[in-house]
SEVOMAR-176629 format. One record per residue (C-alpha): residue number from 1; residue in three letters; x, z, y. Coordinates in Angstrom, 3 decimals. Layout:
<NUM, 'Ala', <X, Z, Y>>
...
END
This chain:
<1, 'Met', <52.164, -33.584, -26.159>>
<2, 'Ala', <50.729, -30.883, -28.390>>
<3, 'Leu', <47.365, -29.599, -27.170>>
<4, 'Pro', <46.087, -26.021, -27.540>>
<5, 'Glu', <44.210, -25.374, -30.763>>
<6, 'Ser', <41.503, -23.684, -28.710>>
<7, 'Leu', <40.509, -27.052, -27.289>>
<8, 'Thr', <38.760, -27.671, -30.573>>
<9, 'Ala', <36.894, -24.377, -30.418>>
<10, 'Glu', <33.587, -23.669, -28.730>>
<11, 'Arg', <33.945, -22.099, -25.293>>
<12, 'Ala', <30.539, -21.358, -23.875>>
<13, 'Pro', <30.581, -18.747, -21.091>>
<14, 'Asp', <27.484, -16.582, -21.396>>
<15, 'Asp', <27.280, -15.367, -17.798>>
<16, 'Gly', <25.476, -18.389, -16.391>>
<17, 'Leu', <28.658, -20.134, -15.220>>
<18, 'Leu', <27.802, -23.503, -16.736>>
<19, 'Asp', <24.255, -23.426, -15.376>>
<20, 'Asp', <25.521, -22.541, -11.908>>
<21, 'Leu', <28.108, -25.341, -11.990>>
<22, 'Ala', <25.649, -27.894, -13.389>>
<23, 'Ala', <23.313, -27.166, -10.498>>
<24, 'Val', <26.065, -28.391, -8.175>>
<25, 'Thr', <27.884, -31.252, -9.925>>
<26, 'Pro', <28.351, -33.037, -13.272>>
<27, 'Val', <30.038, -30.797, -15.864>>
<28, 'Thr', <31.325, -31.203, -19.407>>
<29, 'Thr', <32.640, -28.883, -22.092>>
<30, 'Asp', <33.090, -31.613, -24.702>>
<31, 'Pro', <36.446, -30.824, -26.390>>
<32, 'Asp', <37.413, -34.468, -26.865>>
<33, 'Leu', <36.866, -35.274, -23.208>>
<34, 'Leu', <38.511, -32.070, -22.023>>
<35, 'Ala', <41.581, -32.933, -24.100>>
<36, 'Thr', <42.144, -36.019, -21.933>>
<37, 'Tyr', <42.246, -33.905, -18.753>>
<38, 'Val', <44.555, -31.039, -19.699>>
<39, 'His', <47.916, -32.422, -18.574>>
<40, 'Asp', <49.668, -34.872, -16.296>>
<41, 'Glu', <52.574, -37.205, -17.162>>
<42, 'Ala', <55.198, -34.443, -17.387>>
<43, 'Asp', <56.417, -34.155, -20.954>>
<44, 'Met', <56.787, -30.832, -22.748>>
<45, 'Cys', <55.225, -28.567, -20.120>>
<46, 'Glu', <52.879, -25.818, -21.272>>
<47, 'Val', <49.181, -26.667, -21.471>>
<48, 'Gly', <46.315, -24.174, -21.341>>
<49, 'Ser', <42.785, -24.285, -22.708>>
<50, 'Pro', <40.210, -24.859, -19.937>>
<51, 'Leu', <36.576, -23.797, -19.945>>
<52, 'Val', <34.953, -26.789, -18.304>>
<53, 'Leu', <35.532, -30.014, -16.402>>
<54, 'Val', <33.745, -30.636, -13.096>>
<55, 'Arg', <33.751, -33.852, -11.076>>
<56, 'Pro', <32.511, -33.158, -7.545>>
<57, 'Arg', <31.403, -35.990, -5.281>>
<58, 'Ser', <31.640, -34.317, -1.865>>
<59, 'Thr', <33.321, -31.549, 0.102>>
<60, 'Ala', <30.089, -29.544, -0.086>>
<61, 'Glu', <30.179, -29.697, -3.886>>
<62, 'Val', <33.850, -28.654, -3.964>>
<63, 'Ala', <33.081, -25.682, -1.710>>
<64, 'Ala', <30.123, -24.630, -3.847>>
<65, 'Ile', <32.214, -24.801, -7.022>>
<66, 'Val', <34.986, -22.740, -5.458>>
<67, 'Lys', <32.506, -20.065, -4.378>>
<68, 'Ile', <31.143, -19.876, -7.934>>
<69, 'Ala', <34.654, -19.569, -9.333>>
<70, 'Ala', <35.758, -17.040, -6.705>>
<71, 'Ala', <32.814, -14.753, -7.464>>
<72, 'Arg', <33.938, -14.635, -11.114>>
<73, 'Arg', <37.708, -14.829, -10.394>>
<74, 'Ile', <37.974, -17.953, -12.566>>
<75, 'Pro', <41.016, -20.173, -11.929>>
<76, 'Ile', <40.599, -23.748, -10.705>>
<77, 'Val', <43.027, -26.579, -11.469>>
<78, 'Pro', <42.487, -29.528, -9.081>>
<79, 'Gln', <43.465, -32.965, -10.364>>
<80, 'Gly', <43.772, -36.522, -9.161>>
<81, 'Ala', <44.831, -39.335, -11.475>>
<82, 'Arg', <47.219, -36.991, -13.354>>
<83, 'Thr', <50.222, -39.265, -12.796>>
<84, 'Gly', <52.395, -36.350, -11.645>>
<85, 'Leu', <55.683, -35.577, -13.365>>
<86, 'Ala', <56.028, -31.804, -12.966>>
<87, 'Gly', <53.004, -30.339, -14.768>>
<88, 'Ala', <51.206, -29.423, -11.524>>
<89, 'Ala', <47.892, -30.739, -12.887>>
<90, 'Asn', <48.176, -29.036, -16.288>>
<91, 'Ala', <45.234, -26.886, -17.321>>
<92, 'Ser', <45.403, -23.093, -17.318>>
<93, 'Asp', <43.691, -20.928, -19.932>>
<94, 'Gly', <40.074, -20.291, -19.030>>
<95, 'Ala', <40.210, -22.552, -15.991>>
<96, 'Ile', <37.775, -24.914, -14.359>>
<97, 'Ile', <39.377, -28.349, -14.218>>
<98, 'Met', <38.293, -30.083, -11.030>>
<99, 'Ser', <38.788, -33.857, -11.099>>
<100, 'Leu', <38.554, -35.311, -7.589>>
<101, 'Thr', <38.630, -38.967, -8.646>>
<102, 'Ala', <34.917, -39.428, -7.890>>
<103, 'Met', <35.646, -38.692, -4.226>>
<104, 'Asn', <37.125, -42.156, -3.729>>
<105, 'Arg', <35.711, -43.416, -0.452>>
<106, 'Ile', <37.740, -44.871, 2.411>>
<107, 'Val', <35.806, -43.238, 5.225>>
<108, 'Glu', <37.337, -45.092, 8.165>>
<109, 'Ile', <40.084, -47.514, 9.123>>
<110, 'Asp', <40.809, -47.424, 12.862>>
<111, 'Pro', <43.098, -50.341, 13.901>>
<112, 'Val', <43.338, -49.207, 17.522>>
<113, 'Asn', <44.556, -45.693, 16.765>>
<114, 'Arg', <46.294, -46.876, 13.575>>
<115, 'Ile', <44.776, -44.272, 11.285>>
<116, 'Ala', <42.732, -44.165, 8.115>>
<117, 'Ile', <40.501, -41.353, 6.878>>
<118, 'Val', <40.114, -41.163, 3.112>>
<119, 'Gln', <38.782, -38.938, 0.375>>
<120, 'Pro', <41.365, -37.586, -2.096>>
<121, 'Gly', <40.361, -39.846, -4.993>>
<122, 'Val', <41.277, -43.082, -3.189>>
<123, 'Val', <44.012, -44.879, -5.122>>
<124, 'Asn', <47.208, -45.516, -3.156>>
<125, 'Ala', <47.223, -49.272, -3.804>>
<126, 'Ala', <43.560, -49.554, -2.803>>
<127, 'Leu', <44.296, -47.973, 0.563>>
<128, 'Ala', <47.397, -50.128, 1.051>>
<129, 'Arg', <45.401, -53.319, 0.423>>
<130, 'Ala', <42.469, -52.248, 2.573>>
<131, 'Val', <44.604, -51.465, 5.617>>
<132, 'Asn', <46.655, -54.627, 5.093>>
<133, 'Glu', <43.456, -56.624, 5.561>>
<134, 'Ala', <43.204, -54.945, 8.970>>
<135, 'Gly', <46.774, -55.956, 9.828>>
<136, 'Leu', <48.181, -52.501, 9.092>>
<137, 'Phe', <50.645, -50.924, 6.673>>
<138, 'Tyr', <50.576, -47.614, 4.757>>
<139, 'Pro', <54.234, -47.107, 3.721>>
<140, 'Pro', <54.253, -44.362, 1.024>>
<141, 'Asp', <54.505, -46.175, -2.326>>
<142, 'Pro', <55.181, -43.950, -5.355>>
<143, 'Gly', <56.003, -45.787, -8.574>>
<144, 'Ser', <52.474, -45.028, -9.816>>
<145, 'Trp', <50.838, -46.466, -6.680>>
<146, 'Glu', <48.436, -48.653, -8.689>>
<147, 'Ser', <46.858, -45.534, -10.204>>
<148, 'Ser', <47.925, -42.414, -8.283>>
<149, 'Thr', <45.533, -41.043, -5.686>>
<150, 'Ile', <46.155, -40.185, -2.054>>
<151, 'Gly', <45.027, -36.611, -2.704>>
<152, 'Gly', <47.619, -36.252, -5.437>>
<153, 'Asn', <50.260, -37.939, -3.272>>
<154, 'Val', <49.578, -35.466, -0.464>>
<155, 'Ser', <49.412, -32.455, -2.778>>
<156, 'Thr', <52.859, -33.241, -4.195>>
<157, 'Asn', <54.269, -34.834, -1.006>>
<158, 'Ala', <55.074, -37.907, -3.075>>
<159, 'Gly', <57.898, -40.273, -2.252>>
<160, 'Gly', <58.496, -43.857, -3.328>>
<161, 'Met', <60.711, -46.870, -2.950>>
<162, 'Cys', <60.222, -47.275, 0.817>>
<163, 'Cys', <61.305, -43.702, 1.590>>
<164, 'Val', <64.815, -44.767, 2.533>>
<165, 'Lys', <63.405, -46.261, 5.729>>
<166, 'Tyr', <59.879, -44.924, 6.107>>
<167, 'Gly', <59.980, -41.389, 4.678>>
<168, 'Val', <57.742, -39.471, 2.259>>
<169, 'Thr', <53.979, -38.917, 2.367>>
<170, 'Ser', <54.123, -35.958, 4.770>>
<171, 'Ala', <55.402, -38.244, 7.530>>
<172, 'Tyr', <51.980, -39.951, 7.554>>
<173, 'Val', <49.563, -37.042, 7.166>>
<174, 'Leu', <47.895, -36.243, 10.488>>
<175, 'Ala', <44.919, -34.113, 9.468>>
<176, 'Leu', <43.367, -32.495, 6.415>>
<177, 'Glu', <40.082, -31.024, 5.314>>
<178, 'Val', <40.761, -28.234, 2.819>>
<179, 'Val', <38.477, -25.978, 0.806>>
<180, 'Leu', <40.066, -22.529, 0.759>>
<181, 'Ala', <40.046, -20.021, -2.091>>
<182, 'Asp', <36.894, -18.321, -0.783>>
<183, 'Gly', <34.987, -21.602, -0.502>>
<184, 'Glu', <35.296, -21.890, 3.271>>
<185, 'Val', <36.196, -25.321, 4.668>>
<186, 'Leu', <39.247, -25.610, 6.931>>
<187, 'Arg', <39.929, -28.608, 9.147>>
<188, 'Cys', <43.452, -28.783, 10.510>>
<189, 'Gly', <45.561, -31.363, 12.304>>
<190, 'His', <44.495, -34.172, 14.605>>
<191, 'Arg', <43.878, -37.907, 14.823>>
<192, 'Thr', <46.033, -38.375, 17.890>>
<193, 'Ala', <49.558, -39.771, 17.823>>
<194, 'Lys', <50.890, -36.412, 19.055>>
<195, 'Gly', <49.636, -32.863, 18.603>>
<196, 'Val', <51.418, -29.508, 18.426>>
<197, 'Ala', <48.575, -27.012, 18.813>>
<198, 'Gly', <49.123, -23.938, 16.673>>
<199, 'Tyr', <50.922, -23.506, 13.377>>
<200, 'Asp', <51.543, -26.691, 11.417>>
<201, 'Leu', <48.933, -26.055, 8.719>>
<202, 'Val', <48.777, -29.721, 7.746>>
<203, 'His', <52.314, -29.648, 6.437>>
<204, 'Leu', <51.786, -26.255, 4.841>>
<205, 'Phe', <49.096, -27.711, 2.576>>
<206, 'Thr', <50.947, -31.000, 2.082>>
<207, 'Gly', <53.126, -30.493, -0.964>>
<208, 'Ser', <51.438, -27.211, -1.963>>
<209, 'Glu', <50.207, -28.740, -5.245>>
<210, 'Gly', <46.713, -27.257, -5.041>>
<211, 'Thr', <47.972, -23.664, -4.963>>
<212, 'Leu', <46.697, -22.855, -1.457>>
<213, 'Gly', <43.474, -24.859, -1.299>>
<214, 'Ile', <41.773, -28.067, -2.410>>
<215, 'Ile', <42.242, -31.101, -0.167>>
<216, 'Thr', <38.969, -32.998, 0.298>>
<217, 'Glu', <39.747, -35.398, 3.164>>
<218, 'Ile', <42.956, -36.847, 4.581>>
<219, 'Thr', <43.731, -38.578, 7.863>>
<220, 'Val', <46.867, -40.720, 7.634>>
<221, 'Ser', <48.796, -42.679, 10.217>>
<222, 'Leu', <49.471, -46.384, 9.734>>
<223, 'Arg', <52.019, -48.925, 10.943>>
<224, 'Pro', <51.614, -52.555, 11.921>>
<225, 'Ala', <51.806, -54.852, 8.902>>
<226, 'Ala', <55.054, -56.750, 8.411>>
<227, 'Glu', <55.775, -60.071, 6.787>>
<228, 'Pro', <57.527, -59.960, 3.367>>
<229, 'Gly', <61.224, -59.225, 3.748>>
<230, 'Leu', <64.297, -60.383, 1.858>>
<231, 'Thr', <65.452, -58.849, -1.434>>
<232, 'Leu', <68.684, -58.868, -3.412>>
<233, 'Ala', <69.895, -57.583, -6.757>>
<234, 'Ala', <73.515, -56.424, -7.076>>
<235, 'Val', <75.026, -56.067, -10.552>>
<236, 'Phe', <77.782, -53.427, -10.825>>
<237, 'Pro', <80.483, -52.781, -13.437>>
<238, 'Thr', <79.817, -49.008, -13.295>>
<239, 'Val', <77.052, -46.718, -12.056>>
<240, 'Ala', <79.612, -44.903, -9.902>>
<241, 'Ala', <80.520, -48.194, -8.177>>
<242, 'Ala', <76.855, -48.603, -7.254>>
<243, 'Gly', <76.967, -45.100, -5.773>>
<244, 'Val', <79.974, -46.068, -3.683>>
<245, 'Ala', <78.095, -49.124, -2.416>>
<246, 'Val', <75.144, -46.957, -1.373>>
<247, 'Thr', <77.442, -44.623, 0.543>>
<248, 'Ser', <79.015, -47.595, 2.305>>
<249, 'Ile', <75.635, -49.070, 3.210>>
<250, 'Val', <74.378, -45.836, 4.736>>
<251, 'Ser', <77.629, -45.029, 6.553>>
<252, 'Thr', <77.679, -48.405, 8.321>>
<253, 'Gly', <74.262, -47.803, 9.842>>
<254, 'Thr', <72.533, -50.570, 7.897>>
<255, 'Ala', <68.838, -49.699, 7.427>>
<256, 'Pro', <67.444, -51.302, 4.263>>
<257, 'Ser', <63.742, -50.900, 3.609>>
<258, 'Leu', <64.502, -50.345, -0.069>>
<259, 'Leu', <67.617, -49.301, -1.988>>
<260, 'Glu', <66.971, -48.589, -5.669>>
<261, 'Leu', <69.380, -47.800, -8.498>>
<262, 'Ile', <68.748, -48.829, -12.125>>
<263, 'Asp', <71.314, -47.938, -14.804>>
<264, 'Arg', <72.093, -49.776, -18.057>>
<265, 'Thr', <69.800, -47.578, -20.163>>
<266, 'His', <66.855, -48.391, -17.925>>
<267, 'Leu', <67.727, -52.087, -17.690>>
<268, 'Ala', <67.660, -52.395, -21.476>>
<269, 'Ala', <64.469, -50.339, -21.722>>
<270, 'Ile', <62.681, -52.403, -19.050>>
<271, 'Glu', <63.745, -55.687, -20.643>>
<272, 'Ala', <62.502, -54.507, -24.051>>
<273, 'Tyr', <59.226, -53.333, -22.531>>
<274, 'Arg', <58.625, -56.332, -20.248>>
<275, 'Pro', <61.099, -59.212, -20.830>>
<276, 'Met', <62.117, -60.922, -17.587>>
<277, 'Gly', <65.775, -61.809, -18.038>>
<278, 'Leu', <67.371, -58.691, -16.574>>
<279, 'Ala', <71.147, -58.289, -16.849>>
<280, 'Thr', <71.078, -55.741, -19.669>>
<281, 'Thr', <74.875, -55.808, -20.086>>
<282, 'Ala', <75.390, -54.563, -16.531>>
<283, 'Ser', <76.246, -50.909, -16.040>>
<284, 'Ala', <73.988, -50.687, -13.000>>
<285, 'Leu', <71.677, -52.766, -10.843>>
<286, 'Leu', <71.030, -52.037, -7.187>>
<287, 'Leu', <67.880, -53.484, -5.622>>
<288, 'Ala', <67.958, -53.763, -1.847>>
<289, 'Ala', <65.559, -55.202, 0.689>>
<290, 'Ala', <65.505, -55.809, 4.429>>
<291, 'Asp', <62.343, -55.951, 6.510>>
<292, 'Ser', <61.287, -59.285, 7.934>>
<293, 'Gly', <62.166, -60.119, 11.508>>
<294, 'Pro', <65.014, -61.742, 13.425>>
<295, 'Arg', <67.614, -59.406, 11.863>>
<296, 'Ala', <66.441, -59.635, 8.243>>
<297, 'Ala', <68.822, -62.436, 7.240>>
<298, 'Asp', <71.752, -60.699, 8.923>>
<299, 'Asp', <70.853, -57.359, 7.308>>
<300, 'Ile', <70.555, -58.803, 3.808>>
<301, 'Ala', <73.891, -60.613, 4.247>>
<302, 'Arg', <75.480, -57.347, 5.336>>
<303, 'Leu', <74.027, -55.523, 2.327>>
<304, 'Ala', <75.340, -58.250, 0.038>>
<305, 'Ala', <78.838, -58.032, 1.532>>
<306, 'Leu', <78.979, -54.257, 1.108>>
<307, 'Cys', <77.836, -54.510, -2.510>>
<308, 'Glu', <80.422, -57.213, -3.228>>
<309, 'Ala', <83.126, -55.061, -1.661>>
<310, 'Ala', <82.211, -52.341, -4.180>>
<311, 'Gly', <82.657, -54.786, -7.067>>
<312, 'Ala', <79.157, -56.184, -7.505>>
<313, 'Glu', <77.889, -59.656, -8.273>>
<314, 'Val', <75.006, -60.318, -5.912>>
<315, 'Phe', <71.858, -62.418, -6.369>>
<316, 'Thr', <69.321, -62.960, -3.587>>
<317, 'Ala', <65.652, -63.459, -4.452>>
<318, 'Ser', <64.677, -67.051, -3.725>>
<319, 'Asp', <61.053, -66.334, -2.805>>
<320, 'Ala', <58.405, -63.633, -2.539>>
<321, 'Asp', <57.370, -64.004, -6.199>>
<322, 'Glu', <60.915, -63.379, -7.415>>
<323, 'Ala', <61.239, -60.377, -5.101>>
<324, 'Ala', <57.922, -58.991, -6.372>>
<325, 'Ala', <59.119, -59.417, -9.964>>
<326, 'Leu', <62.243, -57.365, -9.228>>
<327, 'Leu', <60.171, -54.581, -7.677>>
<328, 'Gly', <57.769, -54.793, -10.611>>
<329, 'Ala', <60.675, -54.190, -12.957>>
<330, 'Arg', <61.596, -51.063, -11.019>>
<331, 'Arg', <58.016, -49.800, -11.153>>
<332, 'Ala', <57.992, -50.297, -14.938>>
<333, 'Ala', <60.857, -47.834, -15.424>>
<334, 'His', <58.758, -44.874, -16.579>>
<335, 'Pro', <56.606, -46.635, -19.215>>
<336, 'Ala', <59.715, -48.512, -20.345>>
<337, 'Met', <61.546, -45.240, -20.999>>
<338, 'Glu', <58.508, -43.878, -22.839>>
<339, 'Asn', <58.663, -46.992, -24.997>>
<340, 'Leu', <62.398, -46.429, -25.582>>
<341, 'Ala', <61.873, -42.800, -26.625>>
<342, 'Glu', <59.158, -43.842, -29.054>>
<343, 'Ser', <61.343, -46.566, -30.552>>
<344, 'Arg', <64.197, -44.098, -31.104>>
<345, 'Phe', <62.014, -41.313, -32.447>>
<346, 'Pro', <58.770, -42.866, -33.774>>
<347, 'Gly', <55.841, -40.528, -33.312>>
<348, 'Arg', <57.993, -37.837, -31.738>>
<349, 'Gly', <59.913, -39.360, -28.838>>
<350, 'Gly', <59.845, -37.346, -25.643>>
<351, 'Leu', <61.236, -37.488, -22.117>>
<352, 'Ile', <62.420, -34.713, -19.848>>
<353, 'Ile', <62.210, -36.210, -16.375>>
<354, 'Asp', <64.505, -34.818, -13.733>>
<355, 'Asp', <64.238, -35.284, -9.976>>
<356, 'Val', <67.168, -34.126, -7.906>>
<357, 'Ala', <68.262, -35.087, -4.405>>
<358, 'Val', <71.692, -34.641, -2.851>>
<359, 'Pro', <73.241, -35.553, 0.502>>
<360, 'Ile', <74.160, -39.248, 0.537>>
<361, 'Ser', <77.827, -38.319, 0.933>>
<362, 'Arg', <77.701, -36.578, -2.472>>
<363, 'Leu', <75.727, -39.277, -4.298>>
<364, 'Ala', <78.672, -40.792, -6.174>>
<365, 'Glu', <79.716, -37.304, -7.333>>
<366, 'Met', <76.188, -36.626, -8.547>>
<367, 'Ile', <76.011, -39.876, -10.469>>
<368, 'Glu', <79.369, -39.280, -12.137>>
<369, 'Gly', <78.373, -35.699, -12.919>>
<370, 'Val', <75.116, -36.708, -14.604>>
<371, 'Glu', <76.958, -39.211, -16.773>>
<372, 'Arg', <79.513, -36.570, -17.728>>
<373, 'Ile', <76.852, -33.955, -18.551>>
<374, 'Gly', <74.964, -36.329, -20.837>>
<375, 'Ala', <78.100, -37.573, -22.596>>
<376, 'Thr', <79.430, -34.051, -23.169>>
<377, 'Ala', <76.126, -32.922, -24.677>>
<378, 'Gly', <75.719, -36.071, -26.756>>
<379, 'Val', <72.266, -36.582, -25.223>>
<380, 'Ala', <70.903, -39.941, -24.064>>
<381, 'Val', <70.363, -39.805, -20.294>>
<382, 'Gly', <69.163, -42.797, -18.302>>
<383, 'Met', <69.404, -42.825, -14.527>>
<384, 'Ile', <67.183, -44.396, -11.932>>
<385, 'Gly', <66.444, -43.424, -8.394>>
<386, 'His', <65.919, -43.953, -4.716>>
<387, 'Ala', <69.626, -44.168, -4.058>>
<388, 'Gly', <69.254, -44.831, -0.350>>
<389, 'Asp', <68.053, -41.274, 0.290>>
<390, 'Gly', <70.088, -39.565, -2.439>>
<391, 'Asn', <67.134, -38.996, -4.783>>
<392, 'Leu', <67.978, -39.573, -8.462>>
<393, 'His', <65.799, -39.396, -11.563>>
<394, 'Pro', <67.894, -38.701, -14.662>>
<395, 'Ile', <65.645, -39.267, -17.693>>
<396, 'Ile', <66.582, -37.296, -20.818>>
<397, 'Val', <65.476, -38.692, -24.196>>
<398, 'Val', <64.698, -36.133, -26.914>>
<399, 'Asp', <63.046, -35.759, -30.300>>
<400, 'Arg', <60.139, -33.504, -29.399>>
<401, 'Leu', <59.771, -32.264, -32.991>>
<402, 'Asp', <63.439, -31.317, -33.373>>
<403, 'Pro', <64.124, -27.950, -31.679>>
<404, 'Ser', <67.855, -28.652, -31.467>>
<405, 'Ser', <67.199, -31.956, -29.675>>
<406, 'Val', <64.740, -30.351, -27.258>>
<407, 'Asn', <67.069, -27.443, -26.553>>
<408, 'Ala', <69.992, -29.796, -25.916>>
<409, 'Gly', <67.810, -31.834, -23.560>>
<410, 'Arg', <66.747, -28.730, -21.659>>
<411, 'Arg', <70.361, -27.622, -21.291>>
<412, 'Val', <71.235, -31.033, -19.846>>
<413, 'Phe', <68.230, -30.742, -17.506>>
<414, 'Asp', <69.426, -27.343, -16.272>>
<415, 'Glu', <73.032, -28.483, -15.832>>
<416, 'Ile', <71.903, -31.454, -13.752>>
<417, 'Leu', <69.865, -29.209, -11.449>>
<418, 'Ala', <72.719, -26.744, -11.143>>
<419, 'Leu', <75.045, -29.584, -10.173>>
<420, 'Gly', <72.563, -30.852, -7.594>>
<421, 'Leu', <72.371, -27.441, -5.926>>
<422, 'Ala', <76.160, -27.063, -6.043>>
<423, 'Leu', <76.476, -30.366, -4.169>>
<424, 'Gly', <74.178, -29.134, -1.406>>
<425, 'Gly', <71.018, -30.744, -2.798>>
<426, 'Thr', <67.543, -29.717, -3.892>>
<427, 'Val', <65.905, -29.391, -7.308>>
<428, 'Thr', <63.099, -31.803, -6.429>>
<429, 'Gly', <63.135, -34.699, -4.014>>
<430, 'Glu', <59.585, -35.954, -4.548>>
<431, 'His', <57.968, -34.972, -7.877>>
<432, 'Gly', <57.225, -31.413, -6.810>>
<433, 'Val', <57.619, -28.098, -8.596>>
<434, 'Gly', <54.559, -27.656, -10.805>>
<435, 'Leu', <55.491, -25.852, -14.000>>
<436, 'Leu', <58.653, -27.804, -14.665>>
<437, 'Lys', <60.724, -26.524, -11.740>>
<438, 'Arg', <59.128, -23.139, -10.955>>
<439, 'Asp', <62.119, -21.060, -12.071>>
<440, 'Trp', <64.549, -23.433, -10.390>>
<441, 'Leu', <62.572, -23.236, -7.147>>
<442, 'Ala', <63.146, -19.485, -7.134>>
<443, 'Thr', <66.867, -20.121, -7.564>>
<444, 'Glu', <66.925, -22.585, -4.674>>
<445, 'Leu', <64.815, -20.443, -2.350>>
<446, 'Gly', <66.610, -17.158, -2.917>>
<447, 'Pro', <64.863, -13.767, -2.743>>
<448, 'Val', <63.848, -13.977, 0.916>>
<449, 'Gly', <62.465, -17.506, 0.614>>
<450, 'Leu', <60.571, -16.549, -2.541>>
<451, 'Arg', <59.080, -13.503, -0.815>>
<452, 'Val', <57.821, -15.662, 2.051>>
<453, 'His', <56.289, -18.164, -0.377>>
<454, 'Arg', <54.499, -15.373, -2.221>>
<455, 'Ala', <53.279, -13.862, 1.040>>
<456, 'Ile', <51.692, -17.179, 2.032>>
<457, 'Lys', <50.092, -17.531, -1.391>>
<458, 'Gln', <48.802, -13.944, -1.229>>
<459, 'Ala', <47.339, -14.485, 2.230>>
<460, 'Leu', <45.439, -17.658, 1.329>>
<461, 'Asp', <44.639, -16.967, -2.335>>
<462, 'Pro', <44.728, -13.209, -2.982>>
<463, 'Ala', <42.835, -13.520, -6.277>>
<464, 'Asn', <45.294, -16.178, -7.480>>
<465, 'Ile', <42.607, -18.629, -8.606>>
<466, 'Met', <44.049, -21.770, -6.998>>
<467, 'Asn', <46.118, -23.584, -9.628>>
<468, 'Pro', <47.716, -20.308, -10.776>>
<469, 'Gly', <51.196, -20.347, -12.248>>
<470, 'Lys', <52.304, -23.478, -10.411>>
<471, 'Val', <55.047, -23.495, -7.743>>
<472, 'Val', <55.076, -19.714, -7.250>>
<473, 'Asp', <53.026, -17.126, -9.120>>
<474, 'Leu', <51.780, -13.887, -7.615>>
<475, 'Ala', <52.375, -12.272, -11.001>>
<476, 'Gly', <55.928, -13.645, -11.196>>
END
């Protein structure tokens, strides 16, 4: 990703900003270090030139920084681990980058009430392991769970492979502590199993991508831990046949805990990136799992039968290690595609990552449509996704230094989103809006929905300093 030339220039505010910030928290203006914080994992989204990086260690420090910025009307871009895929963490010109990774404490795990209270910099996998030791389970598991933070997961309302049964992050967020645009600290939500007092502010901030406030503490609900379940891999002659199998599985009422689609492009890329004997000649692979318990064996047998009826050859994992290896392959999809793009276009390979969700009944149509769009444009498009809830991730491979390649990739991107909306879907199932989908969000919302979004933004951030330009823009 090309970085702004101004990152190499001196940017020393002369109004005492740096001194005021340094009195609160560690700061840096070193261009080389700043360059590592200016964007997330979204390829080819615009990147601005920030003024300074701050790394607060407490809610009090976050509030003090926001008050300093608000007094000068300086934008703030909050960041977690920067694993997002929509440009939501990309720097804005003249902004303060606020990395929250130093706020990484698990404050409390309460086994009786089945909740955990964490700071935003806690890594997803770290929380999952900590609560597992207490006999509990935190279901949200984005592909980047070994590095992504809970704060980032909440800010983007991240999904994951267990969503088909357990839902996205918002289903587990009970309470939040949020620093507002004026530096005041809001606490909303509850730690009880039920609570409907007042407007649902928790879910307003969840998924807001740092545009309404900065999340500094999160209370999440937990489930009882389960024993490892059973996993199968179904090899299909076509991607569309895999889509038919998914529709059959859902329509029969079977409830897998995981149902993931991997197409031939991804299978080959994953095998090249991390060899493990995957069936690279298959057109598609469907990974399915059933939770442990008395019905697990029956459920996995039912899943296998439905896949076979759709034309698949089915293999059941023999043990937990083999099942973990299959899930590991799925989690390697993104770096594997980055590796593929680089091998095709050395030094200039790029990915445009789409994220579209459609009703399950239209999944096969969506899959066939994506294949048709890519073939017609002559653009390489791989497909992977959480098929069980209709959420697909078409990955478009381009030569970032060839304008014709980039333009063709962007046209394919737009056609895929247009198809998703035409089929009754949404332009983002879990990655969020950020910069990548801002214009498409306006299309999906319509003029009334966009007006309401802007009214909320105006009410909570009238100076437009909170991650400006992402999701909706007051100047838009």
